[in-house]
Structures are given as C-alpha cells and as structure tokens.
Rosetta silent file (secondary structure, phi, psi, omega in degrees, C-alpha in Angstrom):
SEQUENCE: MDKGKIWNRIVIPILENLVAPYSVFKRIYIQIMLLIVAVLINAIVFVNYQHLDWISAIYAGVNVVTTVGLYSPNIYQMTSTEKIILTLTIILAVGLYTSIIQSIVATLISRVTWNDAKARWRGRHMKGHTILIGNGTEILSAVRRLNRLGVDYIVLTSSKDIANNIRGDAVILGDPKDDNNLISAGVNYAKNAIVIMENDMEALLITLKLQKLNPPLKVIVAIRDYSLTDLFKTAGADLVIPREDIIGRIAASAALSTNIAGLIFPERTGDMIIGIFEVKKAKKISDLPSEVVPLAIIRNNKIDPYFNKDTELKPRDQLIILGNPSTFQKVRELLELPD
SCORE:     score description
SCORE:     0.000 S_00000001
   1 L     0.000  127.711 -177.641  -24.491  -70.741   16.125 S_00000001
   2 L   -77.050  173.410 -175.673  -23.558  -70.896   19.826 S_00000001
   3 H   -61.412  -37.596 -179.648  -20.382  -72.454   21.224 S_00000001
   4 H   -61.796  -42.809 -179.686  -22.156  -75.694   22.158 S_00000001
   5 H   -71.159  -35.835  176.698  -23.395  -76.300   18.615 S_00000001
   6 H   -61.727  -42.577  178.955  -20.020  -75.377   17.123 S_00000001
   7 H   -64.893  -46.988 -175.574  -18.393  -77.968   19.406 S_00000001
   8 H   -70.941  -35.392 -169.446  -21.015  -80.667   18.735 S_00000001
   9 H  -104.933  -17.252 -177.791  -21.398  -80.159   14.975 S_00000001
  10 H  -117.595  -54.594 -175.133  -18.016  -78.971   13.729 S_00000001
  11 H   -68.827  -50.210 -176.526  -15.203  -79.794   16.154 S_00000001
  12 H   -61.096  -45.236  178.449  -16.378  -83.254   17.268 S_00000001
  13 H   -57.669  -33.268  178.391  -16.999  -84.647   13.722 S_00000001
  14 H   -70.715  -47.802 -176.268  -13.424  -83.704   12.812 S_00000001
  15 H   -68.028  -35.843 -175.542  -11.866  -85.169   15.943 S_00000001
  16 H   -65.814  -29.868  178.058  -13.928  -88.381   15.930 S_00000001
  17 H   -71.537  -26.507  176.876  -12.536  -89.364   12.521 S_00000001
  18 H   -78.708  -32.381 -175.465   -9.017  -89.034   13.914 S_00000001
  19 H   -88.137  -24.784 -174.633   -9.808  -91.059   17.034 S_00000001
  20 H   -53.572  -42.957  179.573  -11.945  -93.793   15.399 S_00000001
  21 H   -58.422  -39.468  177.606   -8.981  -95.962   14.238 S_00000001
  22 H   -64.325  -40.694  179.921   -7.697  -96.154   17.815 S_00000001
  23 H   -64.116  -37.758  178.361  -11.184  -97.055   19.060 S_00000001
  24 H   -70.031  -39.886  179.688  -11.426  -99.838   16.476 S_00000001
  25 H   -58.407  -37.929 -179.523   -7.930 -101.134   17.353 S_00000001
  26 H   -61.294  -23.654 -178.789   -9.023 -101.571   20.977 S_00000001
  27 H   -80.611  -20.711 -174.114  -11.651 -104.043   19.762 S_00000001
  28 H  -121.112    7.762 -176.050   -9.174 -106.326   17.996 S_00000001
  29 H   -66.075  -29.276  178.628   -5.995 -105.981   20.043 S_00000001
  30 H   -64.204  -44.515  178.087   -6.632 -109.337   21.765 S_00000001
  31 H   -62.950  -39.520  179.325   -6.712 -111.105   18.395 S_00000001
  32 H   -65.074  -40.727  178.639   -3.569 -109.277   17.327 S_00000001
  33 H   -63.808  -40.020  178.126   -1.787 -110.289   20.542 S_00000001
  34 H   -63.423  -38.343  179.042   -2.764 -113.940   20.010 S_00000001
  35 H   -65.424  -40.608  177.960   -1.377 -113.778   16.485 S_00000001
  36 H   -63.360  -41.827  178.562    1.910 -112.351   17.799 S_00000001
  37 H   -61.303  -42.565 -179.876    2.121 -115.132   20.405 S_00000001
  38 H   -61.488  -40.880  179.063    1.614 -117.781   17.702 S_00000001
  39 H   -66.633  -41.138 -177.963    4.473 -116.317   15.628 S_00000001
  40 H   -65.953  -37.172  178.448    6.765 -116.093   18.660 S_00000001
  41 H   -60.270  -45.461  178.160    6.184 -119.746   19.617 S_00000001
  42 H   -65.927  -37.013  179.592    7.313 -120.826   16.176 S_00000001
  43 H   -64.177  -39.147  179.029   10.234 -118.385   16.309 S_00000001
  44 H   -62.114  -40.160  178.010   11.402 -119.866   19.629 S_00000001
  45 H   -61.355  -44.552 -177.682   11.394 -123.344   18.066 S_00000001
  46 H   -69.656  -33.546  177.760   13.528 -122.142   15.136 S_00000001
  47 H   -66.941  -41.966 -174.840   15.955 -120.310   17.446 S_00000001
  48 H   -81.440  -32.114 -174.837   16.460 -123.364   19.643 S_00000001
  49 H  -107.333  -32.470  178.512   16.483 -126.126   17.021 S_00000001
  50 H   -98.389   -8.270  178.468   17.494 -124.413   13.769 S_00000001
  51 L    58.145   36.962  175.615   19.805 -121.960   15.538 S_00000001
  52 L   -81.304  155.594  171.582   18.463 -119.040   13.534 S_00000001
  53 L   -72.671  165.364 -171.911   18.898 -115.465   14.682 S_00000001
  54 H   -63.738  -38.008  179.780   15.744 -113.849   16.073 S_00000001
  55 H   -64.370  -44.351  178.636   14.919 -111.802   12.974 S_00000001
  56 H   -66.233  -37.061 -179.175   15.241 -114.873   10.742 S_00000001
  57 H   -66.444  -40.537  177.632   13.290 -116.952   13.271 S_00000001
  58 H   -65.639  -40.201  176.996   10.412 -114.453   13.342 S_00000001
  59 H   -59.766  -44.351  178.928   10.440 -114.402    9.540 S_00000001
  60 H   -66.061  -38.617  179.203   10.251 -118.196    9.521 S_00000001
  61 H   -63.301  -39.536  176.934    7.505 -118.145   12.177 S_00000001
  62 H   -63.911  -40.166  178.400    5.385 -115.814   10.065 S_00000001
  63 H   -60.198  -41.967 -178.989    5.861 -118.153    7.102 S_00000001
  64 H   -66.076  -48.408 -176.154    4.643 -121.117    9.143 S_00000001
  65 H   -64.435  -39.924 -177.254    1.606 -119.325   10.565 S_00000001
  66 H   -87.120   -5.030 -178.916    0.565 -117.833    7.231 S_00000001
  67 L    59.173   26.846  177.829    1.380 -121.076    5.317 S_00000001
  68 L   -68.293  -41.120  174.922    3.282 -119.024    2.726 S_00000001
  69 L    82.968   18.590  178.851    6.072 -121.610    2.701 S_00000001
  70 L   -74.057  -20.834  175.661    9.000 -119.339    1.812 S_00000001
  71 L  -126.466  127.141  178.586   11.015 -120.950    4.602 S_00000001
  72 L  -144.551  114.639 -178.801   11.034 -124.685    5.209 S_00000001
  73 L   -67.009  156.427  178.186   13.755 -126.457    7.264 S_00000001
  74 L   -67.085  115.438 -174.208   15.303 -129.664    5.983 S_00000001
  75 H   -63.633  -26.617 -178.240   13.051 -132.322    7.430 S_00000001
  76 H   -78.124  -14.376  178.990   15.890 -134.860    7.523 S_00000001
  77 H  -100.691    0.198 -178.459   17.948 -132.615    9.782 S_00000001
  78 L   -88.193  141.318  176.115   15.138 -131.972   12.267 S_00000001
  79 L   -76.436  163.636  179.678   14.992 -133.830   15.565 S_00000001
  80 H   -62.621  -39.621  179.769   11.884 -135.762   16.537 S_00000001
  81 H   -61.955  -43.922  179.225   11.132 -133.264   19.302 S_00000001
  82 H   -62.032  -42.679  179.921   11.332 -130.363   16.860 S_00000001
  83 H   -60.932  -43.002 -178.572    9.065 -132.169   14.395 S_00000001
  84 H   -64.933  -46.629 -178.718    6.452 -132.830   17.098 S_00000001
  85 H   -62.003  -47.465 -179.796    6.508 -129.243   18.408 S_00000001
  86 H   -63.685  -38.856  178.436    6.292 -127.726   14.900 S_00000001
  87 H   -59.764  -46.486 -179.745    3.522 -130.140   13.919 S_00000001
  88 H   -65.322  -44.858 -178.566    1.448 -129.125   16.946 S_00000001
  89 H   -66.988  -34.607  178.225    2.140 -125.395   16.527 S_00000001
  90 H   -65.482  -46.184  179.696    1.329 -125.548   12.821 S_00000001
  91 H   -59.264  -45.654 -177.828   -1.984 -127.305   13.482 S_00000001
  92 H   -74.392  -43.655 -172.695   -2.926 -124.793   16.191 S_00000001
  93 H   -70.471  -39.562 -178.538   -1.407 -121.673   14.633 S_00000001
  94 H   -63.682  -45.497  177.124   -2.820 -122.057   11.134 S_00000001
  95 H   -63.757  -40.470  178.348   -6.369 -122.428   12.418 S_00000001
  96 H   -64.357  -42.639 -179.552   -5.795 -119.580   14.845 S_00000001
  97 H   -60.620  -46.897 -179.821   -4.325 -117.406   12.099 S_00000001
  98 H   -60.148  -44.912 -179.832   -7.272 -117.998    9.774 S_00000001
  99 H   -64.344  -43.917 -178.209   -9.774 -117.221   12.529 S_00000001
 100 H   -66.099  -45.374 -179.417   -7.917 -114.129   13.700 S_00000001
 101 H   -61.087  -43.115  177.983   -7.444 -112.715   10.215 S_00000001
 102 H   -60.527  -42.297  179.944  -11.130 -113.207    9.424 S_00000001
 103 H   -64.664  -44.908 -179.131  -12.045 -111.467   12.677 S_00000001
 104 H   -64.360  -47.292 -179.161   -9.656 -108.577   12.068 S_00000001
 105 H   -62.413  -44.250  179.704  -10.736 -108.065    8.458 S_00000001
 106 H   -60.800  -37.922  179.655  -14.421 -108.286    9.386 S_00000001
 107 H   -68.868  -44.949 -175.022  -13.895 -105.689   12.109 S_00000001
 108 H   -68.990  -34.265 -176.785  -11.909 -103.294    9.951 S_00000001
 109 H   -93.329   -3.463 -178.581  -14.277 -103.351    6.972 S_00000001
 110 L   -75.743  119.698  177.062  -17.468 -103.282    9.033 S_00000001
 111 H   -63.172  -36.568 -179.452  -19.273  -99.958    8.619 S_00000001
 112 H   -63.314  -41.082 -179.175  -21.173 -100.631   11.839 S_00000001
 113 H   -62.889  -47.466 -179.925  -17.935 -101.055   13.802 S_00000001
 114 H   -64.259  -44.887 -179.292  -16.443  -97.793   12.572 S_00000001
 115 H   -64.387  -39.842  179.247  -19.683  -95.875   13.068 S_00000001
 116 H   -65.315  -40.039  178.597  -20.175  -97.317   16.536 S_00000001
 117 H   -62.514  -42.074  179.569  -16.612  -96.371   17.503 S_00000001
 118 H   -68.501  -39.810 -178.851  -17.173  -92.807   16.295 S_00000001
 119 H   -64.538  -39.049  179.563  -20.560  -92.576   18.004 S_00000001
 120 H   -66.739  -40.456  177.470  -19.127  -93.677   21.347 S_00000001
 121 H   -67.238  -42.390  179.341  -16.356  -91.106   21.164 S_00000001
 122 H   -60.025  -46.763 -177.746  -18.839  -88.465   20.026 S_00000001
 123 H   -61.478  -39.574 -178.665  -21.258  -89.265   22.858 S_00000001
 124 H   -68.293  -20.851 -174.077  -18.576  -89.033   25.540 S_00000001
 125 H  -113.376   -6.710  176.640  -17.516  -85.580   24.339 S_00000001
 126 L   -72.494  160.105  178.426  -20.805  -83.929   23.337 S_00000001
 127 L  -137.568  138.185  175.963  -22.430  -81.391   25.646 S_00000001
 128 L    68.381   26.857 -178.297  -26.049  -80.367   26.098 S_00000001
 129 L   -98.902  175.283  176.396  -27.377  -83.056   23.763 S_00000001
 130 E  -105.791  136.670  176.498  -30.365  -85.392   23.956 S_00000001
 131 E  -106.410  124.625  174.408  -29.941  -89.138   24.469 S_00000001
 132 E  -101.373  119.301 -173.322  -32.530  -91.437   22.901 S_00000001
 133 E  -120.805  128.436  172.386  -32.454  -94.789   24.679 S_00000001
 134 E   138.739 -177.014 -178.897  -34.318  -97.949   23.788 S_00000001
 135 L  -125.643   11.890  175.733  -35.557 -100.344   21.154 S_00000001
 136 L   -73.600  144.347 -177.152  -39.094  -99.075   20.599 S_00000001
 137 L   -65.140  -17.227  177.877  -39.904  -98.162   17.008 S_00000001
 138 H   -65.448  -16.620  177.404  -40.949  -94.704   18.188 S_00000001
 139 H   -56.032  -42.546 -177.898  -37.221  -93.955   18.441 S_00000001
 140 H   -63.398  -40.886  177.670  -37.101  -93.483   14.665 S_00000001
 141 H   -64.433  -41.213  178.800  -39.951  -90.981   14.753 S_00000001
 142 H   -64.307  -38.455  178.520  -38.247  -89.070   17.572 S_00000001
 143 H   -62.767  -45.392  179.184  -34.989  -88.990   15.576 S_00000001
 144 H   -60.270  -40.985  179.847  -36.749  -87.535   12.533 S_00000001
 145 H   -66.269  -43.188  179.704  -38.352  -84.870   14.703 S_00000001
 146 H   -64.466  -36.410  176.436  -35.036  -83.960   16.397 S_00000001
 147 H   -62.241  -43.163  179.604  -33.371  -83.677   12.981 S_00000001
 148 H   -66.307  -33.907 -178.819  -36.050  -81.242   11.832 S_00000001
 149 H   -83.837   -7.899  179.670  -35.695  -79.225   15.041 S_00000001
 150 L    72.635   32.321 -179.291  -31.909  -79.138   14.765 S_00000001
 151 L   -94.772  132.928  177.045  -31.342  -80.837   18.137 S_00000001
 152 L   -75.426  137.716 -175.453  -28.059  -82.666   18.751 S_00000001
 153 E  -151.569  161.967  170.585  -28.580  -86.265   19.870 S_00000001
 154 E  -133.026  135.955  178.612  -27.076  -89.708   20.405 S_00000001
 155 E  -105.113  132.250  173.852  -29.109  -92.914   20.109 S_00000001
 156 E  -118.503  113.686 -176.185  -28.374  -95.948   22.293 S_00000001
 157 E  -143.513  153.106  174.462  -30.222  -99.043   21.103 S_00000001
 158 L   -98.985   -0.249 -177.434  -29.889 -102.814   21.065 S_00000001
 159 L   -92.257  118.631  176.809  -31.933 -103.063   17.858 S_00000001
 160 H   -66.408  -33.268  178.896  -29.908 -103.532   14.667 S_00000001
 161 H   -63.145  -43.891  178.547  -32.947 -102.537   12.604 S_00000001
 162 H   -66.133  -43.534 -179.222  -33.185  -99.197   14.387 S_00000001
 163 H   -60.239  -38.570 -178.311  -29.418  -98.674   14.166 S_00000001
 164 H   -70.569  -17.821 -178.020  -29.447  -99.317   10.405 S_00000001
 165 L  -100.532    7.257 -178.461  -32.114  -96.645    9.915 S_00000001
 166 L  -120.709  148.421  177.739  -30.261  -93.887   11.764 S_00000001
 167 L   -51.446  125.345 -166.811  -27.296  -91.781   10.686 S_00000001
 168 H   -53.107  -46.641 -173.569  -24.312  -93.943   11.595 S_00000001
 169 H   -80.491   12.816  177.367  -22.164  -91.629   13.701 S_00000001
 170 H  -119.627    8.693 -176.950  -25.107  -90.790   15.961 S_00000001
 171 E  -130.482  132.173  176.120  -26.090  -94.309   17.041 S_00000001
 172 E  -107.016  125.310  179.310  -24.480  -96.692   19.533 S_00000001
 173 E   -95.839  109.003 -177.802  -25.420 -100.348   19.172 S_00000001
 174 L  -176.519  174.985 -178.959  -25.404 -101.917   22.627 S_00000001
 175 L   -72.314  117.807 -179.672  -27.409 -102.894   25.688 S_00000001
 176 L   -63.933  -16.721 -178.630  -29.167  -99.749   27.041 S_00000001
 177 L   -86.074   -6.499 -178.272  -29.056 -101.264   30.544 S_00000001
 178 L   -85.002  126.052 -178.356  -25.246 -101.341   30.587 S_00000001
 179 H   -57.400  -40.290 -178.870  -23.678  -98.452   32.524 S_00000001
 180 H   -62.821  -37.817  177.415  -20.703  -98.259   30.153 S_00000001
 181 H   -67.890  -38.739  177.567  -23.005  -97.825   27.172 S_00000001
 182 H   -64.095  -40.536  177.942  -24.931  -95.087   28.961 S_00000001
 183 H   -66.847  -38.615  177.455  -21.679  -93.312   29.762 S_00000001
 184 H   -62.945  -29.056  178.065  -20.571  -93.704   26.131 S_00000001
 185 L   -77.520   -5.945  176.408  -23.805  -91.980   25.099 S_00000001
 186 L    88.219   33.461 -175.922  -22.737  -88.985   27.191 S_00000001
 187 L   -60.734  -27.218 -176.911  -25.149  -89.284   30.099 S_00000001
 188 L   -75.096  -20.437 -176.617  -22.910  -87.117   32.276 S_00000001
 189 L  -122.065    3.827 -177.729  -23.079  -84.107   29.939 S_00000001
 190 L   -74.557  158.387  176.513  -26.465  -84.548   28.249 S_00000001
 191 L   -83.086  -39.934  179.360  -29.349  -82.109   28.602 S_00000001
 192 E  -159.182  168.739  179.152  -32.009  -84.800   28.787 S_00000001
 193 E  -134.790  137.440  177.434  -32.721  -88.451   28.047 S_00000001
 194 E  -114.199  121.569 -177.247  -35.727  -90.042   26.344 S_00000001
 195 E  -109.559  120.092  178.700  -36.344  -93.698   27.205 S_00000001
 196 E  -133.041   91.520 -179.956  -38.546  -95.789   24.884 S_00000001
 197 L  -107.823  154.599  175.783  -38.298  -99.487   25.650 S_00000001
 198 L   -74.237  -26.563 -178.903  -40.618 -102.313   24.628 S_00000001
 199 L  -109.946  122.677 -176.475  -40.471 -103.655   28.191 S_00000001
 200 H   -65.030  -34.421 -179.495  -41.556 -101.293   30.997 S_00000001
 201 H   -68.292  -35.395  174.810  -39.429 -103.023   33.629 S_00000001
 202 H   -66.999  -38.569  176.917  -36.314 -102.528   31.508 S_00000001
 203 H   -62.569  -37.942  178.780  -37.309  -98.883   31.088 S_00000001
 204 H   -65.176  -43.097  179.173  -37.620  -98.603   34.880 S_00000001
 205 H   -61.996  -42.412  179.297  -34.139 -100.070   35.382 S_00000001
 206 H   -64.729  -39.909  177.952  -32.672  -97.620   32.870 S_00000001
 207 H   -59.496  -43.411  178.588  -34.435  -94.726   34.613 S_00000001
 208 H   -64.320  -40.548  179.416  -32.855  -95.740   37.912 S_00000001
 209 H   -65.131  -40.468  178.318  -29.424  -96.032   36.291 S_00000001
 210 H   -61.833  -40.725  178.401  -29.765  -92.580   34.730 S_00000001
 211 H   -66.638  -33.590  178.141  -30.600  -91.120   38.110 S_00000001
 212 H   -70.557  -41.265 -176.026  -27.568  -92.851   39.617 S_00000001
 213 H   -77.473  -34.921 -177.876  -25.188  -91.653   36.903 S_00000001
 214 L  -153.659   83.170 -175.159  -26.510  -88.098   36.598 S_00000001
 215 L   -54.834  -36.479 -179.772  -29.259  -87.116   39.075 S_00000001
 216 L   -72.150  -11.378 -175.729  -29.913  -83.627   37.561 S_00000001
 217 L   -60.992  132.851  175.931  -30.580  -85.151   34.127 S_00000001
 218 E   -78.719  124.478 -175.029  -34.120  -84.602   32.865 S_00000001
 219 E  -117.214  124.312  175.282  -35.607  -88.019   32.033 S_00000001
 220 E  -111.996  126.599 -176.371  -38.637  -88.569   29.788 S_00000001
 221 E  -123.948  131.466  173.137  -39.985  -92.120   29.703 S_00000001
 222 E  -100.104  125.686 -177.211  -42.599  -93.647   27.404 S_00000001
 223 E  -124.148  164.372  178.675  -44.356  -96.629   29.008 S_00000001
 224 L   -96.065  -38.954 -176.315  -47.052  -99.087   27.997 S_00000001
 225 L   -93.817  108.060 -176.327  -48.732  -99.719   31.355 S_00000001
 226 H   -61.242  -28.530 -177.522  -50.384  -96.506   32.555 S_00000001
 227 H   -67.706  -13.213 -178.974  -50.686  -97.875   36.109 S_00000001
 228 H   -90.041    3.568 -175.496  -46.875  -97.708   36.459 S_00000001
 229 H   -54.152  -51.098 -178.542  -46.782  -93.920   36.113 S_00000001
 230 H   -63.156  -35.102  178.967  -46.298  -93.210   39.834 S_00000001
 231 H   -63.347  -42.405  179.968  -43.618  -95.894   40.083 S_00000001
 232 H   -68.507  -35.600  177.544  -41.593  -94.251   37.322 S_00000001
 233 H   -66.483  -38.163  176.682  -41.950  -90.837   38.930 S_00000001
 234 H   -64.065  -33.917 -179.571  -40.675  -92.264   42.195 S_00000001
 235 H   -74.189  -11.592  176.377  -37.717  -93.717   40.267 S_00000001
 236 L   117.189    4.767  178.277  -36.832  -90.225   39.065 S_00000001
 237 L   -71.001  132.435  178.598  -38.630  -89.771   35.735 S_00000001
 238 L   -80.934  -31.145  179.982  -39.525  -86.116   35.132 S_00000001
 239 E  -142.951  128.818 -179.716  -42.165  -86.922   32.560 S_00000001
 240 E  -117.235  122.616 -176.615  -43.977  -90.222   32.001 S_00000001
 241 E  -111.602  111.759  177.450  -45.826  -90.727   28.720 S_00000001
 242 E   -78.668  103.314 -171.290  -48.316  -93.630   28.578 S_00000001
 243 H   -59.985  -54.725 -175.021  -47.996  -94.664   24.937 S_00000001
 244 H   -69.676  -32.593  179.225  -51.020  -96.929   24.525 S_00000001
 245 H   -65.104  -40.856  179.271  -53.241  -94.717   26.680 S_00000001
 246 H   -64.208  -45.130  178.945  -52.518  -91.708   24.462 S_00000001
 247 H   -61.227  -41.273  179.029  -53.272  -93.675   21.301 S_00000001
 248 H   -63.199  -40.954 -179.746  -56.486  -94.934   22.853 S_00000001
 249 H   -65.722  -43.162  179.333  -57.591  -91.431   23.815 S_00000001
 250 H   -64.472  -43.647 -179.866  -56.896  -90.032   20.370 S_00000001
 251 H   -62.485  -43.133  179.365  -58.680  -92.950   18.691 S_00000001
 252 H   -65.369  -38.612  178.510  -61.707  -92.576   20.981 S_00000001
 253 H   -66.303  -37.293  179.182  -61.785  -88.826   20.361 S_00000001
 254 H   -64.452  -25.193  177.420  -61.604  -89.396   16.618 S_00000001
 255 H   -68.745  -24.688  178.538  -64.771  -91.485   16.932 S_00000001
 256 H   -89.102  -30.617 -177.747  -66.553  -88.315   18.085 S_00000001
 257 L  -154.294  142.594  177.786  -65.013  -85.931   15.560 S_00000001
 258 L   -90.616    6.222 -178.004  -62.787  -86.134   12.489 S_00000001
 259 L   -92.313   12.213 -177.009  -61.309  -82.708   13.257 S_00000001
 260 E   -65.701  130.367  178.794  -58.764  -84.131   15.725 S_00000001
 261 E  -123.389  -15.232 -178.071  -55.291  -82.598   15.273 S_00000001
 262 E   178.536  177.589 -175.809  -53.540  -83.382   18.559 S_00000001
 263 E  -136.330  129.238  170.481  -53.766  -84.180   22.251 S_00000001
 264 L   -75.516  132.268 -170.532  -52.792  -82.177   25.303 S_00000001
 265 L   -49.268  121.559 -169.945  -50.805  -84.572   27.480 S_00000001
 266 L   -70.258  -14.268 -179.434  -53.465  -86.429   29.519 S_00000001
 267 L   -67.736  -27.099 -172.059  -51.389  -86.731   32.689 S_00000001
 268 L  -106.868   -2.294  179.785  -51.846  -83.046   33.390 S_00000001
 269 L  -158.051 -178.315  177.023  -55.392  -82.477   32.256 S_00000001
 270 L   -79.900 -155.128  179.368  -58.502  -84.287   31.124 S_00000001
 271 L   -78.178   75.908  178.691  -59.225  -85.299   27.563 S_00000001
 272 L   -95.777  113.977 -174.670  -58.221  -81.948   26.086 S_00000001
 273 E  -110.994  143.152  173.367  -57.916  -82.348   22.334 S_00000001
 274 E   -90.607  127.603  179.242  -56.605  -79.924   19.741 S_00000001
 275 E  -121.091  151.546  177.741  -58.967  -79.595   16.784 S_00000001
 276 E  -128.618  132.423 -173.030  -58.633  -77.839   13.455 S_00000001
 277 E  -128.361  139.066  172.873  -61.627  -76.649   11.426 S_00000001
 278 E   -83.259  124.988 -179.847  -62.074  -75.292    7.912 S_00000001
 279 L   -84.825  119.870  178.769  -64.136  -72.099    8.056 S_00000001
 280 L  -115.084  -10.834  178.246  -66.853  -72.113    5.389 S_00000001
 281 L  -132.390  136.867  179.789  -69.161  -69.545    6.946 S_00000001
 282 L   -66.240  124.062  178.854  -68.241  -66.132    8.303 S_00000001
 283 E  -143.444  159.882  174.334  -68.545  -66.161   12.067 S_00000001
 284 E   -95.283  156.010  177.269  -67.128  -64.243   14.996 S_00000001
 285 H   -57.228  -35.263 -178.660  -64.952  -65.782   17.674 S_00000001
 286 H   -66.213  -15.332  179.247  -67.673  -64.887   20.157 S_00000001
 287 H   -78.850  -14.185 -177.250  -70.045  -67.259   18.321 S_00000001
 288 L   -68.511  152.350  176.107  -68.008  -70.298   19.373 S_00000001
 289 L   -59.356  144.393 -177.698  -69.267  -72.542   22.179 S_00000001
 290 L   -67.385  -16.080 -177.680  -67.983  -71.433   25.579 S_00000001
 291 L   -78.313  -10.335 -178.778  -66.551  -74.938   26.207 S_00000001
 292 L  -112.888  155.379  179.746  -63.760  -74.506   23.630 S_00000001
 293 E  -117.448  116.729  176.495  -60.715  -72.235   23.605 S_00000001
 294 E   -70.784  133.520 -177.328  -59.585  -70.734   20.277 S_00000001
 295 E  -105.060  -41.390 -177.050  -55.808  -70.968   19.903 S_00000001
 296 E  -163.655  157.687  174.498  -54.951  -69.553   16.487 S_00000001
 297 E  -116.078  130.913  175.005  -56.318  -68.624   13.080 S_00000001
 298 E  -102.124  116.753 -177.120  -54.547  -69.781    9.926 S_00000001
 299 E  -133.327  125.328 -177.982  -55.134  -67.290    7.148 S_00000001
 300 L    55.203   41.391  178.256  -53.302  -67.297    3.806 S_00000001
 301 L    64.103   19.459  176.216  -50.969  -70.003    5.177 S_00000001
 302 E  -122.381  139.887 -179.287  -49.909  -67.726    8.042 S_00000001
 303 E   -86.350  128.757  178.193  -50.692  -68.283   11.707 S_00000001
 304 E  -117.909  102.703  179.599  -52.423  -65.415   13.459 S_00000001
 305 L   -91.477    0.204 -175.829  -52.511  -65.857   17.246 S_00000001
 306 L  -103.440  104.862 -179.868  -53.624  -62.268   17.838 S_00000001
 307 L  -157.197  168.777  176.339  -57.383  -61.955   17.913 S_00000001
 308 L  -134.736 -175.153 -174.311  -60.238  -61.142   20.259 S_00000001
 309 L   -67.332  -18.996  179.589  -63.842  -62.174   20.651 S_00000001
 310 L   -92.534   -2.473  178.988  -64.941  -59.708   17.977 S_00000001
 311 L   -63.823  135.601 -178.592  -62.512  -61.055   15.372 S_00000001
 312 E   -96.004  129.737  173.642  -64.371  -62.351   12.312 S_00000001
 313 E   -85.341  131.157 -176.578  -63.568  -65.730   10.869 S_00000001
 314 L  -109.531  152.762  176.355  -63.693  -65.669    7.082 S_00000001
 315 L   -53.529  140.446 -178.368  -64.325  -68.486    4.611 S_00000001
 316 L    83.995   -4.779  170.190  -61.120  -70.408    3.758 S_00000001
 317 L   -74.205  162.402  170.296  -59.650  -69.602    7.164 S_00000001
 318 E  -121.844  136.942 -178.666  -58.655  -72.451    9.458 S_00000001
 319 E  -115.336  128.845  176.339  -59.361  -72.299   13.175 S_00000001
 320 E  -104.744  125.823 -177.314  -57.347  -74.209   15.767 S_00000001
 321 E  -129.215  166.098  176.022  -59.146  -74.794   19.044 S_00000001
 322 E  -125.957  132.177  179.312  -58.676  -76.643   22.335 S_00000001
 323 E   176.177 -178.365  175.395  -61.468  -78.491   24.074 S_00000001
 324 L   -76.177  134.410 -175.714  -63.235  -81.730   24.846 S_00000001
 325 H   -60.724  -18.538  178.895  -63.958  -83.646   21.605 S_00000001
 326 H   -67.143  -19.036 -179.940  -67.597  -83.990   22.620 S_00000001
 327 H   -94.089   -7.095 -174.077  -68.016  -80.277   21.856 S_00000001
 328 H   -66.242  -28.610  179.557  -66.382  -80.420   18.424 S_00000001
 329 H   -62.901  -37.602  177.804  -69.631  -81.280   16.648 S_00000001
 330 H   -62.696  -42.108  179.511  -71.073  -77.934   17.738 S_00000001
 331 H   -65.667  -41.215  179.987  -68.051  -76.137   16.292 S_00000001
 332 H   -63.115  -42.762  178.314  -68.283  -78.107   13.071 S_00000001
 333 H   -64.022  -33.120 -178.015  -71.965  -77.254   12.675 S_00000001
 334 H   -74.223  -38.650 -171.481  -71.153  -73.617   13.314 S_00000001
 335 H  -105.217  -28.728 -169.068  -68.241  -73.285   10.885 S_00000001
 336 L  -113.131  -27.418 -175.918  -68.392  -76.063    8.309 S_00000001
 337 L   -94.453  146.619  178.683  -71.978  -77.180    7.745 S_00000001
 338 L   -63.708  149.626  178.415  -74.543  -75.177    5.793 S_00000001
 339 L   -66.261    0.000    0.000  -77.183  -73.307    7.800 S_00000001
C-alpha cells in the first residue's frame, strides 16, 4: 500500500473521529450562545433585585430557564418591575430553552450530522481521491464500482436518498453548486471529479466552478442532451458522456444482436460494440469476418489475449470481439449456429 492510501485509509479515519465532535459543535454553537444569554439575563435580574452573588444568580437563572424550580424568590418581596422582567424572561426563555435543547439533542444524536462532519473533514484532507458530484442515480452505481476497484472517493450530493445508500463517512450532504461544499469534498487535492446531475445546466455550472477552484483537475461529466457536448468541453470538461445517447445506442444495437456486451465510447468512434460469443463449432480466428476485431478468448474461465490468425477456437470457448453490431449475425452464424 502506497503512502497516499495509507494516509487516506488509515490515518484519516483515526483523525476524523477525533475532530468530528468539534465539527459538530460548530453547528450548534449559536444555539448554545443563545441559551447562555437567556441564563445571564435572568442572573442579572437576580443580582440587581435579589442581591444574590453571581454564582447563586447563575444557579437561579438556570433554574428559571429549565423550569426545575429549585430556586424561587418570595413573590411578596419582589418589586413590580422585577416581577414584570422575570415574567417576560420566563415566557421567552422557557420557549427558547425548549427549542434550543431539542435542536442540540437532535444534532448530537443525528447519525447524518456526525457522518457529514467526518466526511467534510475527510474530504478536505484526502489526497489523490475521486469526487463524485451530483444527484443522479448513477452515482450509486459509480460508488459500487469504485469500491470494487479500491478507489478512494468522496460523494457530494443534495439527495438524501443517495446519501442514505452510501457509506456514511464518505458522503457529504449539501448543494453541489456551493463552493464551500466543493472545497469540503477536497476539490483542491483530488485526482478527478465525476459530475452526474439530473439537470445539465447545473452540471455545466459545477464544471465551471471546478475549473475555477482547481484548473488541472480532470473532470468527467455525464449529460442528458448530446448537443451540449461541445459546450461542456469549452467549459473545461475533459470527458463528456451522453447518458441517454449511450443507452439508445446499446438498445438499438441489441435489436440487431443479443451478443452485446459493451460499447466503445461513441464520442471517439462510431457505433463500435463489444460482443461476446459462445463457441460451439471449432473455427480459426482467420475464419472471422474481416469487419470485426477479436479481442480475447475466454477458455476454462481464464482470459487469453495472446493469439494469432491461426489460433483455433474450440467448443465451450468464449470469444470477445469488437465491431459494428450489424456484422454480429455473421459471427453468430459462424460460431454458434449449426452448419
């Protein structure tokens, strides 16, 4: 394991658990400050009208705000002004206290809050990772693939459904168009970014922001409208993937042959499809139509990429080829159908 992976997978997970409480505190410090102010207002009243020392006054103020009732001044010895001030502060402080406590407790016990805090710290300190940005459902598929490939990543999404389906400390729940969220995902130190938004214009805005924040960053964008490809390249996208166009090409190719196994990216070539065929008749590579390119032979569950035109295909082999799907019927007749 290289130094980058040791840092991303061992050191950062340890450190993020130490830093997470501080990150969570930053989210609720305003509520805590308001609660302190409410206690101090009551304490000032008790210092000035009950002539308590400050420690006793703060103790009494906490009692009032929390409605515990362990301290209660003699109502017959209180002035009218004191009664009015305490009445108002009690009405305001009790409601404020209840609201603040609910907010604080909800924040502290929320798994999403803790995970988001850890993910933001992790993203800012990771190096050489991949950032997955967006709310398209393809994000989940990309995450599964990156997990299998052992690639370090951070996900930035505004979709709670997507966030709930991803390992918690690797997903930031927030607006992908916000610069602070992009920085929290580690855009300055990432190796590349994959943008998959439901709206192409939002994807374009994010692409521009990525280029502004880190111009050398490699950006891959999946779009719906194929006609916007050149616009995204001008905006700085290194690779533009037309999602619906690819699905349409594969579906149309499948109408010509059921041997479809994949698609060579259509932006860089024509309709070049990867096909896989079960060999049922012994044939030589040289017998294949000249329009297709053999890529590999699968024999006994092992891939053999080393062959020549005289190599013999044996029954139960599988042949992987590259070509236009219109030629696949010829290959199928040659390898799979009886003479």
